[in-house]
C-alpha positions as CSV (number, residue, x, y, z in Angstrom):
1,I,1.9,5.0,21.3
2,F,0.8,2.6,18.6
3,D,-2.7,3.0,17.0
4,D,-3.3,-0.5,15.5
5,P,-6.8,0.3,14.2
6,K,-5.6,3.4,12.5
7,T,-2.6,1.6,10.9
8,V,-4.9,-1.3,9.7
9,A,-7.4,1.3,8.3
10,E,-4.5,3.0,6.4
11,I,-3.3,-0.3,4.9
12,Q,-6.9,-1.3,3.9
13,E,-7.4,2.1,2.2
14,A,-4.1,1.7,0.3
15,C,-5.2,-1.8,-0.7
16,A,-8.5,-0.5,-2.0
17,T,-6.7,2.1,-4.0
18,I,-4.4,-0.5,-5.5
19,R,-7.3,-2.7,-6.5
20,K,-9.1,0.3,-8.1
21,A,-5.9,1.3,-9.9
22,M,-5.5,-2.3,-11.3
23,V,-9.1,-2.2,-12.7
24,Q,-8.5,1.2,-14.2
25,I,-5.2,0.1,-15.8
26,N,-6.9,-2.8,-17.5
27,L,-9.7,-0.6,-18.7
28,E,-7.3,2.0,-20.1
29,A,-5.1,-0.7,-21.7
30,A,-8.1,-2.0,-23.6
31,K,-8.7,1.4,-25.2
32,G,-5.3,1.5,-26.9
33,T,-5.2,5.3,-27.4
34,A,-2.4,7.7,-26.6
35,Q,-4.5,9.4,-24.0
36,A,-5.5,6.1,-22.5
37,F,-1.8,5.2,-22.3
38,N,-1.0,8.4,-20.4
39,Q,-3.9,7.8,-18.0
40,M,-2.7,4.2,-17.5
41,T,0.7,5.5,-16.7
42,R,-0.8,7.8,-14.0
43,W,-2.7,4.9,-12.5
44,V,0.5,2.8,-12.4
45,N,2.3,5.6,-10.6
46,T,-0.6,5.8,-8.1
47,K,-0.6,2.1,-7.6
48,E,3.2,2.1,-6.9
49,E,2.9,5.0,-4.5
50,H,0.3,3.1,-2.4
51,C,2.4,-0.1,-2.6
52,A,5.3,1.9,-1.2
53,K,3.1,3.3,1.5
54,I,2.1,-0.2,2.6
55,I,5.7,-1.3,2.7
56,T,6.7,1.7,4.7
57,L,3.9,1.4,7.2
58,V,4.4,-2.3,7.8
59,S,8.2,-2.1,8.0
60,E,8.3,1.0,10.3
61,Y,5.5,-0.4,12.5
62,C,7.3,-3.8,12.9
63,L,10.6,-2.2,13.5
64,A,9.1,0.1,16.2
65,Q,7.7,-2.8,18.1
66,R,9.7,-3.9,21.1
67,V,10.5,-7.4,22.0
68,K,10.8,-8.1,25.7
69,P,13.7,-10.4,26.7
70,L,12.8,-13.5,28.6
71,S,13.4,-13.2,32.3
72,E,16.5,-14.8,33.9
73,G,14.3,-17.3,35.8
74,R,13.0,-19.0,32.8
């Protein structure tokens, strides 16, 4: 049911995108132009979308895991 390697790969890909967005945000901020500000805003939105994706993946994955109760004999 659960595909751990796939989930980990999706999270790693989202993290890579977030890192790239942070670099691009800093580069655009240094330019100081209106066009750079618009591009920076798009990068911030992209970063936030990928952050939300990580939050959703981790929370849904953890909520879907089942915890087995201890047996009566223990």
